[in-house]
Residue frames as qw, qx, qy, qz and C-alpha x, y, z in Angstrom:
[[0.875, 0.198, 0.286, -0.337, 100.12, 119.76, 125.93],
 [0.318, -0.380, 0.792, 0.356, 102.10, 116.94, 124.36],
 [0.734, 0.446, -0.129, -0.496, 101.31, 115.97, 120.84],
 [0.818, -0.070, 0.556, 0.126, 101.83, 112.42, 119.58],
 [0.094, -0.451, 0.650, 0.604, 104.22, 111.84, 116.68],
 [0.756, 0.400, 0.018, -0.518, 102.30, 111.10, 113.55],
 [0.614, -0.143, 0.738, 0.239, 102.98, 107.70, 112.00],
 [0.069, 0.237, -0.606, -0.756, 103.26, 107.31, 108.29],
 [0.174, -0.282, -0.868, -0.371, 100.08, 105.05, 108.16],
 [0.039, 0.439, 0.609, -0.660, 98.00, 107.33, 110.20],
 [0.361, 0.428, -0.163, -0.812, 96.88, 108.98, 107.00],
 [0.760, 0.285, 0.546, -0.208, 94.47, 106.88, 104.99],
 [0.568, 0.771, -0.195, -0.212, 95.93, 108.10, 101.74],
 [0.007, 0.633, -0.774, -0.010, 99.30, 106.60, 102.59],
 [0.578, 0.006, 0.792, -0.196, 97.52, 103.16, 103.40],
 [0.719, 0.578, 0.281, -0.265, 95.82, 103.36, 100.16],
 [0.371, 0.776, -0.485, -0.160, 99.02, 104.05, 98.24],
 [0.231, -0.420, 0.876, -0.043, 100.70, 100.92, 99.83],
 [0.667, 0.235, 0.673, -0.215, 97.70, 98.78, 98.94],
 [0.617, 0.737, -0.055, -0.270, 97.76, 100.05, 95.37],
 [0.132, 0.709, -0.686, -0.092, 101.44, 99.28, 95.24],
 [0.439, -0.203, 0.865, -0.137, 100.92, 95.71, 96.50],
 [0.697, 0.457, 0.490, -0.254, 98.08, 95.00, 94.16],
 [0.444, 0.815, -0.282, -0.244, 99.99, 96.55, 91.26],
 [0.082, -0.573, 0.814, 0.047, 102.95, 94.28, 92.04],
 [0.600, 0.114, 0.761, -0.219, 100.56, 91.23, 92.18],
 [0.682, 0.660, 0.194, -0.248, 99.17, 92.08, 88.72],
 [0.259, 0.798, -0.515, -0.175, 102.65, 92.62, 87.30],
 [0.277, -0.417, 0.865, -0.042, 103.85, 89.41, 88.54],
 [0.665, 0.305, 0.644, -0.223, 100.88, 87.50, 87.27],
 [0.584, 0.768, -0.070, -0.254, 101.28, 89.16, 83.87],
 [0.159, 0.733, -0.654, -0.096, 104.91, 88.07, 83.79],
 [0.702, -0.226, 0.647, -0.192, 104.25, 84.47, 84.81],
 [0.894, 0.375, 0.238, -0.060, 103.68, 83.01, 81.32],
 [0.435, 0.816, -0.368, 0.094, 107.16, 84.34, 80.34],
 [0.291, -0.611, 0.699, -0.231, 108.96, 82.41, 83.14],
 [0.697, 0.188, -0.677, -0.142, 110.09, 78.81, 82.38],
 [0.643, -0.480, 0.426, -0.418, 109.08, 76.58, 85.21],
 [0.346, 0.256, -0.902, -0.045, 110.26, 72.98, 86.01],
 [0.705, -0.281, 0.173, -0.627, 107.14, 71.43, 87.29],
 [0.086, -0.179, 0.973, -0.117, 107.07, 67.97, 88.95],
 [0.337, 0.456, 0.791, -0.230, 103.28, 67.65, 88.96],
 [0.214, 0.495, 0.592, 0.599, 100.92, 68.77, 86.04],
 [0.148, -0.890, -0.430, -0.035, 98.99, 71.23, 88.22],
 [0.462, -0.560, 0.053, 0.685, 102.17, 73.19, 88.88],
 [0.288, 0.146, 0.495, 0.807, 101.93, 74.39, 85.17],
 [0.022, -0.782, -0.618, -0.077, 98.47, 76.05, 85.85],
 [0.167, 0.575, -0.017, 0.801, 98.37, 79.79, 85.51],
 [0.327, -0.615, 0.200, -0.689, 98.59, 81.42, 88.96],
 [0.815, -0.257, -0.519, 0.032, 99.01, 78.06, 90.76],
 [0.557, -0.024, -0.490, 0.670, 101.68, 79.36, 93.15],
 [0.166, -0.304, 0.119, -0.931, 99.71, 82.55, 93.91],
 [0.726, -0.301, -0.328, -0.524, 96.67, 80.47, 94.71],
 [0.793, -0.120, -0.536, 0.263, 98.61, 77.92, 96.71],
 [0.308, 0.148, -0.410, 0.846, 100.34, 80.61, 98.77],
 [0.376, -0.314, 0.054, -0.870, 97.00, 82.41, 99.58],
 [0.816, -0.306, -0.364, -0.330, 95.31, 79.21, 100.61],
 [0.712, -0.051, -0.541, 0.444, 98.13, 78.06, 102.72],
 [0.072, 0.206, -0.327, 0.920, 98.19, 81.56, 104.50],
 [0.592, -0.325, -0.134, -0.725, 94.44, 81.46, 105.11],
 [0.861, -0.206, -0.462, -0.056, 94.69, 77.86, 106.48],
 [0.528, 0.102, -0.505, 0.675, 97.55, 78.86, 108.78],
 [0.216, -0.289, 0.192, -0.913, 95.52, 81.82, 110.24],
 [0.777, -0.288, -0.225, -0.511, 92.45, 79.55, 110.70],
 [0.801, -0.073, -0.546, 0.233, 94.59, 76.82, 112.43],
 [0.284, 0.146, -0.473, 0.821, 96.22, 79.39, 114.74],
 [0.392, -0.307, 0.024, -0.867, 92.83, 80.88, 115.57],
 [0.822, -0.214, -0.105, -0.517, 90.64, 77.81, 116.13],
 [0.914, 0.007, -0.380, 0.139, 93.21, 74.85, 116.94],
 [0.629, 0.115, -0.445, 0.627, 96.15, 76.42, 118.65],
 [0.126, -0.509, 0.191, -0.830, 94.75, 79.42, 120.45],
 [0.798, -0.481, -0.161, -0.326, 92.69, 77.23, 122.95],
 [0.869, -0.100, -0.316, 0.368, 96.01, 75.65, 124.06],
 [0.493, 0.128, -0.226, 0.830, 97.87, 78.86, 124.77],
 [0.230, -0.661, -0.141, -0.700, 95.06, 81.22, 125.84],
 [0.355, -0.177, -0.691, 0.605, 95.13, 82.18, 129.43],
 [0.179, -0.813, -0.542, 0.114, 92.51, 83.91, 131.74],
 [0.146, 0.873, 0.038, 0.463, 92.56, 87.70, 131.85],
 [0.388, -0.830, 0.298, -0.269, 94.01, 87.77, 135.38],
 [0.943, 0.067, -0.246, 0.216, 96.59, 84.88, 134.89],
 [0.557, 0.373, -0.320, 0.669, 99.55, 87.05, 135.73],
 [0.291, -0.712, 0.110, -0.630, 97.95, 88.86, 138.71]]
């Protein structure tokens, strides 16, 4: 009987560690943000967490655009290549 090789993320504990690491990094970067001097062009760029919020919203909009706008153009029938 052939056994499959275990991947590092097959264990939920490892996935949880990665998520804690990512969220910890996020919190650290947000905590350090007031210490970084920015050169804003617009007034709203000075808001706390602006770039984090901007990046998150942009990512969500890209996913939604890909799912609902672009997918109908590139989607093929299940037996297209048969």
